C-alpha positions as CSV (number, residue, x, y, z in Angstrom):
1,M,-9.9,-26.9,-0.8
2,S,-13.2,-26.5,0.6
3,G,-13.1,-30.2,1.7
4,F,-10.4,-29.0,3.8
5,F,-12.4,-26.4,5.6
6,R,-14.9,-28.9,6.2
7,R,-12.7,-31.3,8.0
8,L,-11.2,-28.9,9.9
9,G,-14.4,-26.8,11.1
10,P,-15.4,-29.5,13.9
11,A,-11.8,-29.5,15.2
12,I,-11.1,-25.5,15.9
13,G,-14.7,-24.2,16.2
14,L,-16.7,-21.7,14.1
15,R,-14.5,-18.5,15.3
16,G,-11.3,-20.3,14.7
17,L,-12.4,-21.4,11.1
18,A,-13.4,-18.0,10.5
19,G,-9.7,-16.8,11.3
20,V,-8.5,-19.6,8.8
21,L,-10.8,-18.3,6.3
22,V,-9.5,-14.7,6.4
23,T,-6.0,-16.1,6.7
24,F,-6.1,-17.8,3.4
25,A,-8.2,-15.2,1.8
26,L,-6.2,-12.4,2.5
27,A,-3.2,-14.2,1.7
28,G,-4.0,-16.2,-1.3
29,C,-3.1,-19.8,-1.8
30,A,-0.5,-19.8,-4.9
31,T,3.1,-21.3,-4.5
32,T,4.2,-19.5,-7.7
33,H,3.6,-15.6,-8.4
34,Q,2.8,-15.0,-12.0
35,M,3.2,-11.7,-13.2
36,M,-0.5,-10.1,-13.3
37,P,-2.6,-9.8,-16.3
38,T,-1.8,-6.8,-18.6
39,P,-4.0,-3.8,-17.6
40,V,-6.8,-2.9,-20.1
41,L,-5.4,0.8,-20.8
42,Y,-2.1,-0.8,-22.5
43,T,-4.4,-3.0,-25.1
44,G,-6.8,-2.4,-28.0
45,A,-7.2,0.1,-30.5
46,H,-6.4,3.2,-28.4
47,A,-3.6,1.4,-26.0
48,K,-1.2,3.9,-24.3
49,P,2.2,3.3,-24.7
50,L,4.1,1.2,-21.3
51,F,7.8,1.8,-21.1
52,T,8.0,5.3,-23.0
53,S,10.5,6.7,-20.5
54,V,13.0,4.0,-19.4
55,P,16.5,4.8,-19.7
56,D,18.4,2.5,-21.6
57,A,20.5,1.5,-18.6
58,A,17.0,0.5,-17.1
59,R,15.9,-1.6,-19.8
60,T,16.3,-5.2,-18.1
61,P,14.3,-7.5,-16.9
62,P,15.1,-7.0,-13.2
63,L,13.9,-4.5,-11.4
64,D,15.3,-3.1,-8.6
65,L,13.0,-1.5,-5.4
66,L,13.6,0.1,-2.0
67,Y,12.4,-1.4,1.1
68,I,11.8,-0.4,4.3
69,T,10.9,-2.5,6.9
70,D,10.7,-3.3,10.8
71,R,10.5,-6.9,10.5
72,A,13.3,-9.0,11.9
73,P,16.2,-10.3,9.9
74,A,16.7,-14.0,8.9
75,K,19.3,-15.7,11.1
76,S,20.5,-18.2,8.6
77,S,20.7,-17.9,4.8
78,D,18.9,-21.2,4.6
79,E,15.7,-19.3,5.2
80,P,13.4,-18.5,2.6
81,D,13.3,-15.0,2.8
82,P,16.0,-12.3,4.1
83,Y,13.5,-11.0,6.7
84,T,10.9,-13.1,8.9
85,A,7.5,-12.6,10.4
86,E,8.8,-11.4,13.5
87,R,9.0,-8.0,14.7
88,S,12.2,-5.7,14.9
89,R,12.4,-2.7,17.1
90,S,14.6,-1.3,14.7
91,M,13.8,0.0,11.2
92,G,16.3,-1.3,8.0
93,F,16.0,-0.2,4.8
94,G,17.7,-1.1,1.6
95,S,17.6,-2.8,-1.9
96,T,15.9,-6.0,-3.4
97,T,15.7,-7.2,-6.7
98,V,12.3,-8.6,-8.5
99,L,13.3,-11.1,-11.3
100,F,10.8,-11.4,-14.2
101,G,11.0,-14.9,-15.7
102,E,14.2,-16.8,-16.7
103,G,16.5,-16.0,-19.8
104,L,13.6,-13.2,-20.6
105,T,15.4,-10.4,-23.0
106,W,14.1,-7.0,-22.2
107,D,12.3,-6.8,-25.9
108,A,10.7,-10.3,-25.1
109,L,9.4,-9.0,-21.6
110,A,8.1,-5.8,-22.9
111,A,6.4,-7.7,-25.7
112,Q,4.9,-9.9,-23.0
113,S,3.8,-7.1,-21.0
114,L,1.4,-5.9,-23.6
115,T,0.2,-9.2,-24.1
116,F,-3.4,-10.2,-23.3
117,P,-4.1,-13.0,-22.8
118,R,-0.5,-13.8,-22.5
119,T,1.0,-16.2,-24.4
120,H,3.9,-17.2,-22.2
121,P,3.4,-16.7,-18.3
122,I,5.9,-15.0,-16.5
123,D,6.9,-15.8,-13.0
124,L,8.3,-13.6,-10.7
125,K,11.1,-14.3,-8.1
126,L,12.9,-12.5,-5.6
127,G,16.7,-11.9,-6.3
128,P,19.1,-10.3,-4.3
129,T,18.5,-8.5,-1.3
130,R,21.1,-6.3,0.5
131,E,20.5,-3.8,3.4
132,I,22.0,-0.3,3.5
133,G,21.0,1.0,6.8
134,R,19.2,0.7,10.0
135,F,17.5,3.1,12.3
136,P,18.4,2.7,16.6
137,T,15.6,0.5,18.3
138,I,12.7,1.8,20.0
139,P,12.5,3.3,22.6
140,Y,15.1,5.5,21.9
141,A,17.7,5.4,24.8
142,F,17.6,8.3,27.4
143,A,20.4,10.0,29.4
144,A,20.1,12.1,32.6
145,A,20.2,15.6,32.1
146,D,20.1,18.9,34.2
147,G,16.5,19.0,35.3
148,G,15.4,16.0,33.7
149,I,16.2,13.9,30.9
150,T,17.2,14.0,27.2
151,R,17.6,11.5,24.0
152,A,21.1,9.8,24.5
153,P,23.8,11.4,22.3
154,A,24.6,8.0,20.8
155,V,21.3,7.4,19.6
156,V,20.6,10.9,18.1
157,D,23.9,10.2,15.9
158,A,22.5,6.9,14.9
159,H,19.2,8.2,14.1
160,E,20.9,11.2,12.0
161,T,23.0,8.9,10.4
162,A,20.2,6.5,9.5
163,M,18.6,9.5,8.2
164,R,21.2,10.6,5.7
165,E,22.1,7.3,4.6
166,L,17.9,6.7,3.8
167,Q,17.7,9.9,1.7
168,A,20.9,9.6,0.1
169,E,19.6,6.1,-1.2
170,V,16.2,7.9,-2.4
171,T,18.5,11.0,-4.1
172,R,20.3,8.1,-5.8
173,R,17.2,6.5,-7.2
174,L,15.5,10.0,-7.9
175,A,18.6,10.5,-10.1
176,S,17.9,8.1,-12.4
177,S,13.9,8.1,-12.7
178,P,12.2,9.8,-15.1
179,R,10.1,11.0,-12.7
180,K,10.9,12.6,-9.4
181,E,8.2,10.9,-7.5
182,V,8.0,7.8,-5.1
183,V,5.4,5.2,-5.1
184,L,5.2,3.5,-1.5
185,Y,3.2,0.0,-1.3
186,I,1.9,-1.2,2.0
187,H,0.9,-4.9,2.0
188,G,-1.8,-6.7,3.9
189,V,-2.0,-9.6,6.5
190,A,-0.2,-12.9,5.8
191,N,2.2,-11.3,3.4
192,T,5.9,-12.2,3.7
193,F,8.7,-9.8,2.3
194,R,8.8,-11.9,-0.9
195,D,5.2,-11.3,-1.4
196,A,5.1,-7.8,-0.7
197,A,8.4,-7.2,-3.0
198,L,7.0,-9.2,-6.1
199,T,3.5,-7.6,-5.8
200,G,5.5,-3.9,-5.3
201,G,7.9,-4.9,-8.2
202,E,4.6,-6.0,-10.5
203,L,2.8,-2.7,-9.8
204,C,5.9,-0.6,-10.4
205,H,6.6,-2.7,-13.8
206,F,3.2,-1.7,-15.2
207,L,3.4,2.1,-13.9
208,G,6.0,2.0,-16.7
209,R,9.1,1.9,-14.4
210,E,9.0,5.6,-14.2
211,F,8.8,6.1,-10.3
212,V,11.1,5.7,-7.7
213,C,9.1,2.4,-6.2
214,A,9.5,1.1,-2.6
215,I,7.7,-1.0,-0.2
216,F,7.3,-0.7,3.5
217,T,7.0,-4.3,4.7
218,W,5.8,-4.9,7.9
219,P,5.8,-8.1,10.6
220,A,3.1,-10.3,8.6
221,G,2.8,-13.8,7.4
222,G,3.3,-15.4,11.0
223,K,1.7,-18.5,12.1
224,R,1.2,-18.2,15.9
225,G,-2.2,-17.9,17.6
226,I,-5.4,-19.4,17.8
227,L,-6.4,-17.7,14.6
228,F,-3.3,-19.3,12.3
229,G,-1.5,-15.8,12.9
230,Y,-4.4,-13.6,11.7
231,Q,-4.7,-11.5,15.3
232,V,-0.6,-11.8,15.7
233,D,-0.8,-10.0,12.1
234,Y,-3.0,-7.6,13.4
235,E,-1.2,-6.6,16.4
236,S,1.9,-6.3,14.4
237,S,0.0,-3.8,11.8
238,A,-0.3,-1.7,14.8
239,F,2.9,-1.9,15.8
240,A,4.3,-1.2,12.4
241,A,2.2,2.4,12.3
242,E,5.1,4.4,14.1
243,H,7.8,3.0,11.8
244,L,5.6,3.6,8.7
245,R,5.5,7.1,10.0
246,K,9.0,7.8,10.3
247,A,9.7,6.4,7.0
248,I,7.2,8.8,5.0
249,S,8.4,11.6,6.8
250,A,12.0,10.6,6.1
251,I,11.4,10.3,2.5
252,S,9.4,13.2,2.3
253,E,12.2,15.6,3.4
254,T,14.7,14.2,0.7
255,P,16.0,17.0,-1.7
256,G,14.4,16.7,-5.1
257,L,11.5,15.1,-4.2
258,E,8.2,16.3,-5.6
259,K,5.8,13.9,-4.5
260,I,5.0,10.5,-2.6
261,H,2.0,8.2,-3.4
262,L,0.9,5.9,-0.6
263,V,-0.9,2.6,-2.0
264,A,-1.8,0.4,0.6
265,H,-4.1,-3.0,0.3
266,S,-6.1,-4.8,3.0
267,R,-4.7,-4.9,6.7
268,G,-1.8,-2.7,5.4
269,T,-4.7,0.3,4.9
270,D,-4.9,0.9,8.6
271,V,-1.3,0.9,8.8
272,L,-1.1,3.8,6.5
273,V,-4.1,5.6,8.0
274,T,-2.7,5.6,11.7
275,A,0.7,6.6,10.1
276,A,-1.4,9.5,7.8
277,S,-3.1,10.5,11.0
278,D,-0.3,11.1,12.8
279,L,1.5,13.0,9.8
280,N,-1.7,15.1,9.1
281,F,-1.9,16.0,13.0
282,A,1.8,17.2,13.3
283,A,1.2,19.5,10.1
284,Y,-2.0,20.9,11.3
285,T,-0.3,22.2,14.3
286,Q,2.5,23.8,12.1
287,Q,-0.1,25.6,10.1
288,S,0.5,23.3,6.8
289,S,-1.3,19.9,5.9
290,L,-0.2,16.5,4.8
291,A,-0.3,17.2,1.3
292,R,2.3,20.7,1.6
293,R,4.2,19.3,4.6
294,F,5.1,15.7,3.5
295,K,4.7,16.2,-0.4
296,V,1.7,13.4,-0.3
297,G,-0.2,13.2,-3.8
298,N,-2.4,10.3,-3.7
299,I,-3.5,8.0,-0.9
300,V,-4.8,5.1,-2.3
301,L,-6.7,2.5,0.3
302,M,-7.4,-1.0,-1.8
303,A,-9.7,-3.5,-0.3
304,P,-9.2,-1.9,3.2
305,D,-9.6,-4.2,5.7
306,L,-10.9,-1.7,8.3
307,D,-13.8,-0.4,10.2
308,P,-15.2,2.7,8.6
309,D,-15.9,4.3,11.9
310,V,-12.2,3.9,12.7
311,A,-10.9,5.0,9.7
312,V,-12.9,8.4,10.1
313,A,-11.8,9.0,13.3
314,K,-8.6,8.9,12.5
315,I,-8.2,10.3,8.9
316,F,-10.3,13.3,10.5
317,K,-8.7,13.6,14.0
318,A,-7.3,16.9,13.7
319,L,-10.4,18.3,11.8
320,S,-12.5,17.0,14.3
321,D,-11.1,19.1,17.5
322,P,-11.2,22.4,17.3
323,E,-8.9,22.9,20.4
324,V,-5.9,21.6,18.2
325,P,-3.5,24.2,18.3
326,W,-3.1,25.8,14.6
327,G,0.5,27.2,15.3
328,A,0.9,28.7,18.6
329,A,-3.1,28.4,19.5
330,P,-6.5,26.8,18.4
331,N,-8.4,28.3,15.5
332,P,-11.5,26.7,15.4
333,R,-12.5,28.8,12.1
334,V,-9.5,28.3,10.0
335,V,-10.1,27.8,6.5
336,L,-7.9,24.9,5.1
337,E,-6.5,25.4,1.4
338,R,-6.9,22.7,-1.2
339,V,-3.7,21.2,-2.6
340,P,-4.3,20.4,-6.3
341,G,-3.2,16.9,-6.9
342,F,-4.1,15.6,-3.3
343,L,-6.4,12.6,-3.1
344,I,-7.8,10.1,-1.3
345,T,-9.2,7.4,-3.3
346,V,-10.7,3.8,-2.0
347,Y,-11.4,0.9,-3.7
348,T,-14.3,-1.3,-2.8
349,S,-16.0,-4.6,-3.9
350,P,-19.1,-5.9,-2.6
351,E,-18.2,-9.3,-3.7
352,D,-14.8,-9.3,-1.5
353,K,-15.2,-12.6,0.5
354,A,-12.1,-12.3,2.6
355,L,-13.4,-8.8,4.1
356,A,-16.7,-10.2,4.5
357,T,-15.1,-13.1,6.8
358,S,-13.0,-10.3,8.4
359,G,-16.2,-8.1,9.2
360,W,-18.0,-11.3,10.5
361,L,-14.7,-12.1,12.8
362,F,-14.5,-8.8,13.9
363,G,-18.4,-8.0,14.7
364,S,-18.2,-5.0,12.3
365,L,-21.6,-4.3,10.2
366,V,-19.4,-3.8,7.1
367,R,-15.7,-3.3,6.4
368,L,-14.5,-0.1,4.7
369,G,-13.5,-2.2,1.5
370,R,-17.1,-3.5,1.3
371,M,-18.9,-0.2,1.5
372,E,-21.5,0.8,-0.7
373,R,-23.4,4.3,-1.4
374,T,-26.4,2.8,0.7
375,N,-24.0,2.3,4.0
376,L,-23.8,6.4,3.9
377,T,-26.6,9.0,4.5
378,A,-27.1,12.1,2.3
379,E,-25.4,14.0,4.8
380,Q,-22.3,12.0,4.9
381,I,-22.3,12.1,1.1
382,E,-22.7,15.9,1.0
383,Q,-19.7,16.2,3.6
384,A,-17.5,14.0,1.0
385,R,-18.4,16.3,-1.8
386,V,-17.7,19.4,0.4
387,M,-14.1,18.0,0.4
388,G,-13.3,17.4,-2.9
389,I,-10.3,14.8,-2.3
390,L,-12.3,11.6,-1.8
391,D,-13.4,9.1,-4.5
392,L,-14.6,5.6,-3.6
393,V,-14.7,3.3,-6.8
394,Q,-16.4,0.2,-6.7
395,V,-15.0,-2.8,-8.3
396,Q,-17.3,-5.5,-10.0
397,G,-17.0,-9.2,-10.2
398,K,-14.4,-11.7,-9.1
399,T,-11.3,-12.5,-10.7
400,D,-9.5,-14.2,-7.9
401,F,-10.8,-16.8,-5.7
402,F,-12.0,-14.5,-2.7
403,G,-12.6,-11.2,-4.7
404,H,-9.6,-9.6,-2.5
405,S,-6.8,-9.0,-4.7
406,Y,-8.4,-7.2,-7.7
407,F,-6.0,-4.5,-7.8
408,T,-3.6,-6.8,-9.5
409,S,-5.7,-9.6,-10.5
410,N,-8.5,-7.5,-12.6
411,P,-7.1,-5.8,-15.5
412,R,-9.9,-3.0,-15.3
413,A,-9.0,-2.3,-11.6
414,S,-5.2,-2.3,-12.3
415,S,-6.1,0.0,-15.1
416,D,-7.9,2.5,-13.1
417,L,-5.0,2.3,-10.5
418,I,-2.4,3.3,-12.9
419,A,-4.4,5.9,-14.6
420,L,-4.9,8.0,-11.4
421,L,-1.0,7.3,-10.6
422,R,0.7,7.7,-13.6
423,Y,-1.7,10.0,-15.5
424,G,-3.3,11.9,-12.6
425,L,-6.4,11.4,-14.0
426,R,-9.9,12.3,-12.2
427,P,-13.0,9.7,-12.9
428,N,-14.5,10.1,-15.9
429,D,-11.5,12.0,-17.5
430,S,-10.7,11.0,-20.8
431,G,-8.6,7.9,-20.2
432,R,-10.2,6.8,-17.3
433,P,-13.6,5.6,-17.8
434,L,-16.0,5.0,-14.6
435,E,-19.7,4.7,-14.4
436,E,-20.8,7.6,-11.7
437,I,-23.2,5.8,-9.0
438,E,-23.6,9.0,-7.1
439,K,-20.4,11.4,-6.2
440,P,-18.3,10.7,-5.1
441,F,-19.3,6.9,-5.6
442,W,-18.0,5.6,-8.9
443,R,-17.8,2.0,-10.3
444,I,-15.4,0.5,-12.8
445,P,-17.4,-0.9,-16.0
446,A,-18.0,-4.7,-16.2
447,E,-15.4,-6.8,-18.3
448,E,-15.9,-6.9,-21.9
449,S,-15.7,-10.1,-23.8
450,G,-12.1,-11.7,-24.0
451,E,-10.8,-10.1,-20.7
452,A,-9.8,-13.1,-18.4
453,A,-8.8,-13.5,-14.8
454,K,-5.3,-13.8,-13.6
């Protein structure tokens, strides 16, 4: 691959080459998708059990995922994916299937899922996909009314129908799920619908298949533009934030839901941060919070391709403006109650070459996903401690070509993510060993002998 870049560089210029590097780095180059290595907490003398609560009816290799998307549907069954990299102004949702290997029994899959290193590689493939419902096209249509305008009655009816159908699907899944919680995964740039589903599926698999698992897949993976689609994906990520906000809000209002956990990778972290910021702002004006109003448990930002200043401005939008109404009027001295179980976790790696290239392309001094303790002042670190809801976890070493997909390729990083989501463990709780750098900065211990890359 290095020869390809050397030949391509003079033809497209240095800035264009950076775009190519970013696109390849943030997407990966594999043509097949092998199941991620077994996380370390499921191996060794003190291994935790994996499939302890899976109902008998669900003990089959195929895994069914809920998907929500603002990708345009494929126009032909000959296209490789059911949804394309083009944008749709209406948000659809449905069911898609992740297939684990060919001809595997459940027992064989379960055994290989606990084997490290794996004796028989397992390829993941996309199975049947079925759309269940769709929201109206944005902007919603207006109608004239006395003294002004109002939403067209037909569009309100269509919106309410879509809300009922989405919540009915979540309710159906909650009924058969051991845990009444949703894990929603948001992917990064250059990912296809298939990429998002397969990654979401393997994460769900190693979370014990205990949660209602869902993906929000936005219109990434295009090839247009001078930077091989990267700048188009960048703008599509901004386009998708409003749809993600609507999706989180709809899911959170489903009867019987206890929590929703929001997990994003790479450029998907900006989609999530934008949506969560808007939801938190709305909750604040209702004298509530993101965690209480929308039942958010964890927000996990993995290898965030995001400028730290942008992230801070969005996350703390409401708190940074004392004039924002707290209910009927501003209350600058309001005491905001902490919500047990609400955490923001940021996974970083100074060896993430994809984010190094992205930072160079955007002119940022550092991307959020490469931040270290030395990038923050003592005052900033103290403020993070006062909040008590933020952890920054540093990943060491490279287990994939660009060091960007460690949340699946590094068995220790995936183990830490599972300890957080499945077991609700804080840093250095028993079962989640981390090295303290200086709170809230932590480090995942280095690999032990025998651990291998994906």
